[in-house]
GUPAZA-362937 format. One record per residue: x, y, z of N, C-alpha, C, O in turn; residue number from 1. Coordinates in Angstrom, 1 decimal. Example, Ala and Ser with C-alpha at 12.3 -4.5 7.8 and 13.67 -1.06 7.14 Angstrom:
<sites>
13.2 / -5.7 / 7.8 / 12.3 / -4.5 / 7.8 / 13.2 / -3.3 / 7.8 / 14.2 / -3.3 / 8.5 / 1
12.8 / -2.2 / 7.1 / 13.7 / -1.1 / 7.1 / 12.9 / 0.0 / 7.9 / 13.4 / 1.1 / 8.0 / 2
</sites>
This chain:
<sites>
0.7 / -1.1 / 0.0 / -0.4 / -0.1 / 0.3 / 1.1 / 1.3 / 0.0 / 2.1 / 1.4 / 0.6 / 1
0.7 / 2.0 / -1.0 / 1.7 / 3.2 / -1.2 / 1.1 / 4.2 / -0.3 / 0.0 / 3.9 / 0.2 / 2
1.7 / 5.6 / 0.2 / 1.1 / 6.7 / 0.9 / -0.1 / 7.2 / 0.5 / -0.8 / 7.6 / 1.5 / 3
-0.7 / 7.4 / -0.7 / -1.7 / 7.9 / -1.1 / -3.1 / 6.9 / -0.9 / -4.2 / 7.2 / -0.6 / 4
-2.5 / 5.6 / -1.2 / -3.4 / 4.6 / -0.9 / -4.0 / 4.5 / 1.0 / -5.1 / 4.2 / 1.4 / 5
-2.7 / 4.9 / 1.7 / -3.1 / 4.7 / 3.2 / -4.0 / 6.0 / 3.4 / -5.0 / 5.9 / 4.1 / 6
-3.8 / 6.9 / 3.0 / -4.6 / 8.6 / 3.0 / -5.9 / 8.3 / 2.8 / -6.8 / 8.7 / 3.6 / 7
-6.2 / 7.5 / 1.3 / -7.4 / 7.0 / 0.9 / -8.4 / 6.2 / 1.8 / -9.6 / 6.3 / 2.2 / 8
-7.1 / 4.9 / 2.1 / -8.0 / 4.2 / 3.3 / -8.6 / 4.5 / 4.2 / -9.7 / 4.0 / 4.6 / 9
-7.6 / 5.7 / 5.0 / -8.3 / 6.1 / 6.2 / -9.1 / 7.3 / 5.9 / -9.6 / 7.8 / 6.9 / 10
-9.2 / 7.7 / 5.0 / -10.6 / 8.9 / 4.8 / -11.7 / 7.9 / 4.7 / -12.6 / 8.0 / 5.5 / 11
-11.7 / 7.1 / 3.8 / -12.7 / 6.3 / 3.9 / -12.8 / 5.3 / 4.7 / -13.9 / 4.7 / 4.6 / 12
-12.3 / 4.9 / 5.4 / -12.9 / 4.5 / 7.0 / -13.7 / 5.2 / 7.9 / -14.7 / 4.8 / 8.4 / 13
-12.6 / 6.8 / 8.1 / -13.5 / 7.9 / 8.6 / -14.8 / 8.3 / 8.1 / -15.6 / 8.9 / 8.9 / 14
-15.0 / 8.0 / 6.9 / -16.3 / 8.8 / 6.4 / -17.2 / 7.7 / 6.5 / -18.3 / 8.0 / 6.8 / 15
-17.1 / 6.1 / 6.3 / -17.9 / 5.1 / 6.5 / -18.2 / 5.2 / 8.2 / -19.4 / 5.4 / 8.6 / 16
-17.4 / 5.2 / 8.8 / -18.0 / 5.0 / 10.2 / -18.7 / 6.5 / 10.8 / -19.4 / 6.5 / 11.9 / 17
-18.5 / 7.4 / 10.1 / -19.3 / 8.8 / 10.8 / -20.7 / 8.8 / 9.8 / -21.7 / 9.4 / 10.1 / 18
-20.7 / 8.2 / 8.5 / -21.8 / 7.9 / 7.9 / -22.8 / 7.0 / 8.8 / -23.9 / 7.2 / 9.1 / 19
-22.3 / 6.2 / 8.9 / -23.5 / 4.7 / 9.8 / -23.3 / 5.0 / 11.2 / -23.6 / 4.2 / 12.1 / 20
-22.7 / 5.9 / 11.5 / -23.0 / 6.5 / 13.1 / -24.0 / 7.5 / 13.2 / -24.8 / 7.5 / 14.1 / 21
-24.0 / 8.3 / 12.3 / -24.9 / 9.6 / 12.4 / -26.1 / 9.0 / 11.7 / -27.1 / 9.4 / 12.3 / 22
-26.4 / 8.2 / 10.7 / -27.6 / 7.6 / 10.4 / -28.1 / 6.8 / 11.7 / -29.3 / 6.9 / 12.0 / 23
-27.4 / 6.1 / 12.4 / -27.8 / 5.2 / 13.3 / -28.4 / 6.1 / 14.7 / -29.3 / 5.7 / 15.3 / 24
-27.8 / 7.2 / 15.0 / -27.8 / 8.3 / 15.8 / -29.3 / 8.9 / 15.5 / -30.2 / 8.7 / 16.4 / 25
-29.6 / 9.4 / 14.4 / -30.8 / 10.2 / 13.8 / -31.9 / 8.8 / 14.4 / -32.6 / 9.0 / 15.4 / 26
-31.9 / 7.5 / 13.6 / -32.7 / 6.6 / 13.6 / -33.4 / 6.3 / 15.0 / -34.6 / 6.2 / 15.2 / 27
-32.2 / 6.3 / 16.2 / -32.1 / 5.8 / 17.4 / -32.5 / 6.8 / 18.0 / -32.7 / 6.5 / 19.2 / 28
-32.7 / 8.2 / 17.9 / -33.2 / 9.5 / 18.4 / -34.4 / 9.3 / 18.2 / -35.2 / 9.4 / 19.2 / 29
-34.7 / 9.1 / 17.0 / -36.4 / 9.0 / 16.7 / -37.5 / 7.9 / 17.3 / -38.7 / 8.2 / 17.5 / 30
-36.8 / 6.4 / 17.5 / -37.3 / 5.5 / 18.3 / -37.0 / 5.4 / 19.7 / -37.4 / 4.4 / 20.4 / 31
-36.0 / 6.5 / 20.4 / -35.7 / 6.5 / 21.7 / -35.0 / 5.1 / 22.0 / -35.5 / 4.5 / 23.0 / 32
-34.1 / 4.5 / 21.4 / -33.5 / 3.2 / 21.3 / -32.2 / 3.3 / 21.0 / -31.9 / 3.6 / 19.8 / 33
-31.0 / 3.1 / 22.0 / -29.5 / 3.4 / 22.0 / -29.0 / 2.1 / 20.9 / -28.1 / 2.2 / 20.1 / 34
-29.6 / 1.0 / 21.2 / -29.2 / -0.1 / 20.6 / -29.1 / -0.2 / 18.7 / -28.4 / -1.0 / 18.1 / 35
-29.9 / 0.8 / 18.1 / -30.1 / 0.9 / 16.8 / -28.9 / 2.1 / 16.5 / -28.6 / 2.2 / 15.3 / 36
-28.2 / 2.8 / 17.3 / -27.2 / 3.2 / 17.1 / -25.8 / 2.4 / 17.2 / -24.8 / 2.8 / 16.5 / 37
-25.8 / 1.3 / 18.0 / -25.0 / 0.5 / 18.0 / -24.8 / -0.3 / 17.2 / -23.7 / -0.6 / 16.7 / 38
-26.0 / -0.8 / 16.9 / -25.8 / -1.8 / 15.7 / -25.7 / -1.4 / 14.4 / -25.4 / -2.2 / 13.5 / 39
-25.9 / 0.3 / 14.0 / -25.9 / 0.9 / 12.9 / -24.2 / 1.2 / 13.0 / -23.4 / 0.8 / 12.2 / 40
-23.9 / 1.7 / 13.8 / -22.1 / 1.5 / 13.8 / -21.5 / 0.4 / 13.7 / -20.5 / 0.3 / 13.1 / 41
-22.3 / -0.6 / 14.4 / -21.3 / -2.1 / 14.2 / -21.0 / -2.5 / 12.8 / -19.9 / -2.9 / 12.3 / 42
-22.7 / -2.3 / 12.0 / -22.3 / -2.5 / 10.3 / -21.5 / -1.6 / 10.0 / -20.7 / -2.1 / 9.3 / 43
-21.2 / -0.2 / 10.1 / -20.2 / 0.6 / 9.6 / -18.9 / 0.1 / 10.0 / -18.1 / 0.3 / 9.1 / 44
-18.4 / -0.4 / 11.0 / -17.4 / -0.8 / 11.5 / -16.9 / -1.8 / 10.7 / -15.9 / -1.7 / 10.0 / 45
-17.9 / -3.0 / 10.9 / -17.9 / -4.4 / 9.9 / -17.6 / -3.9 / 8.0 / -17.1 / -4.7 / 7.2 / 46
-18.1 / -2.9 / 7.9 / -17.9 / -2.8 / 6.3 / -16.5 / -2.1 / 5.7 / -15.8 / -2.4 / 4.8 / 47
-16.4 / -0.9 / 6.9 / -15.1 / -0.3 / 7.0 / -13.5 / -1.4 / 6.8 / -12.5 / -1.4 / 6.0 / 48
-14.0 / -2.3 / 7.8 / -12.8 / -3.1 / 7.9 / -12.6 / -4.1 / 6.8 / -11.5 / -4.5 / 6.5 / 49
-13.9 / -4.5 / 6.1 / -13.9 / -5.4 / 4.5 / -13.1 / -4.3 / 3.7 / -12.2 / -4.8 / 3.1 / 50
-13.2 / -3.3 / 3.6 / -12.8 / -2.0 / 2.7 / -11.7 / -1.5 / 3.0 / -11.1 / -1.1 / 2.0 / 51
-11.1 / -1.4 / 4.0 / -10.0 / -1.1 / 4.8 / -8.8 / -1.7 / 4.9 / -7.8 / -1.3 / 4.2 / 52
-8.8 / -2.5 / 5.6 / -8.0 / -3.4 / 6.0 / -6.8 / -4.1 / 4.9 / -5.6 / -3.8 / 5.0 / 53
-7.5 / -4.9 / 3.9 / -6.9 / -5.7 / 3.2 / -6.0 / -4.8 / 2.1 / -6.3 / -3.6 / 1.9 / 54
-5.0 / -5.5 / 1.5 / -4.6 / -4.1 / 0.6 / -5.1 / -4.4 / -0.6 / -4.6 / -5.4 / -1.2 / 55
-6.0 / -3.6 / -1.1 / -6.7 / -3.5 / -2.4 / -6.0 / -2.9 / -3.6 / -5.5 / -1.8 / -3.5 / 56
-6.0 / -3.7 / -5.0 / -5.4 / -2.7 / -5.8 / -5.3 / -1.4 / -5.9 / -4.4 / -0.7 / -6.2 / 57
-6.7 / -1.1 / -5.5 / -7.0 / 0.4 / -5.5 / -6.2 / 1.2 / -4.4 / -6.2 / 2.4 / -4.4 / 58
-5.8 / 0.6 / -3.8 / -4.5 / 1.3 / -2.7 / -3.3 / 1.4 / -3.3 / -2.5 / 2.1 / -2.6 / 59
-2.8 / 0.7 / -4.5 / -1.7 / 0.6 / -5.2 / -1.3 / 1.3 / -6.4 / -0.5 / 1.0 / -7.3 / 60
-2.3 / 2.3 / -6.4 / -2.4 / 3.2 / -7.9 / -1.0 / 3.8 / -8.1 / -0.6 / 3.8 / -9.2 / 61
-0.1 / 4.4 / -6.7 / 0.9 / 5.1 / -7.1 / 2.2 / 4.6 / -6.2 / 2.6 / 5.0 / -5.1 / 62
2.9 / 3.4 / -7.1 / 3.7 / 2.8 / -6.3 / 5.2 / 3.7 / -6.2 / 5.5 / 4.6 / -7.0 / 63
6.0 / 3.4 / -5.1 / 7.1 / 4.0 / -4.7 / 8.2 / 3.4 / -5.1 / 8.7 / 2.3 / -4.9 / 64
8.7 / 4.7 / -5.9 / 10.5 / 4.3 / -6.3 / 11.7 / 4.3 / -5.7 / 12.3 / 5.3 / -5.8 / 65
12.2 / 3.5 / -5.1 / 12.9 / 3.4 / -4.2 / 13.8 / 3.4 / -4.8 / 13.7 / 3.0 / -5.9 / 66
15.4 / 4.1 / -4.2 / 16.6 / 4.2 / -4.9 / 17.3 / 2.9 / -4.9 / 16.8 / 1.9 / -4.3 / 67
18.5 / 3.0 / -5.6 / 19.2 / 1.5 / -5.3 / 20.1 / 1.6 / -4.3 / 20.8 / 2.5 / -4.1 / 68
20.1 / 0.4 / -3.6 / 21.3 / 0.2 / -2.4 / 22.6 / 0.8 / -2.8 / 23.1 / 0.9 / -3.9 / 69
23.1 / 1.0 / -1.4 / 24.5 / 1.6 / -1.5 / 25.3 / 0.7 / -0.8 / 24.9 / 0.3 / 0.3 / 70
26.2 / 0.3 / -1.3 / 27.3 / -1.0 / -0.6 / 27.8 / -0.2 / 0.6 / 28.1 / 1.0 / 0.6 / 71
27.9 / -1.1 / 1.9 / 28.3 / -0.5 / 3.1 / 29.6 / -0.3 / 2.7 / 30.0 / -0.7 / 1.6 / 72
30.5 / 0.7 / 3.8 / 32.1 / 1.1 / 3.5 / 32.6 / 0.3 / 4.5 / 33.8 / 0.6 / 4.6 / 73
32.3 / -0.8 / 5.4 / 32.9 / -1.7 / 6.0 / 33.3 / -2.9 / 4.8 / 34.3 / -3.6 / 5.0 / 74
32.5 / -3.3 / 3.8 / 32.7 / -3.9 / 3.0 / 33.8 / -3.7 / 2.2 / 34.5 / -4.7 / 1.8 / 75
34.1 / -2.6 / 1.8 / 35.2 / -1.9 / 0.8 / 36.4 / -2.2 / 1.5 / 37.3 / -2.8 / 0.8 / 76
36.6 / -1.9 / 2.9 / 37.6 / -1.6 / 3.7 / 38.0 / -3.2 / 3.4 / 39.0 / -3.4 / 2.8 / 77
37.3 / -4.3 / 3.9 / 37.9 / -5.7 / 4.2 / 38.6 / -5.9 / 2.8 / 39.8 / -6.3 / 2.8 / 78
37.7 / -5.7 / 1.4 / 38.4 / -6.0 / 0.6 / 39.8 / -5.6 / 0.3 / 40.6 / -6.3 / -0.1 / 79
40.1 / -4.3 / 0.6 / 41.4 / -3.3 / 0.7 / 42.5 / -4.2 / 1.4 / 43.6 / -4.5 / 0.9 / 80
41.8 / -4.4 / 2.7 / 42.8 / -4.9 / 3.7 / 43.0 / -6.5 / 3.2 / 44.2 / -6.8 / 3.5 / 81
42.6 / -7.2 / 2.7 / 42.8 / -8.8 / 2.0 / 43.6 / -8.4 / 0.7 / 44.5 / -9.1 / 0.4 / 82
43.3 / -7.4 / -0.1 / 44.7 / -7.2 / -1.3 / 45.8 / -7.2 / -0.4 / 46.5 / -8.2 / -0.2 / 83
45.9 / -5.7 / 0.4 / 47.4 / -5.6 / 1.0 / 47.8 / -6.8 / 2.0 / 48.9 / -6.8 / 2.6 / 84
47.3 / -7.4 / 2.0 / 47.9 / -8.7 / 2.9 / 48.2 / -9.6 / 2.0 / 49.2 / -10.3 / 2.5 / 85
47.8 / -10.0 / 0.8 / 48.4 / -10.8 / -0.2 / 49.8 / -10.2 / -1.2 / 50.3 / -11.0 / -2.1 / 86
</sites>
């Protein structure tokens, strides 16, 4: 998952939780029952976990280009010491 994919996943998670929580709160307010708020929020959490936790291809649209590795200095010094000893 790249950095922009992480941002997309986090924003998607927040929007789903807020949407389901607010709909559940309004529905529970009119029915005067808090369990509807909890059920709605739980459904939102389950949907957001399915959409946001796995590494879906939509989160890998901008791959990171890494630099090539640089050899350690210690490796070069060992080679020079071996050449001097011969």
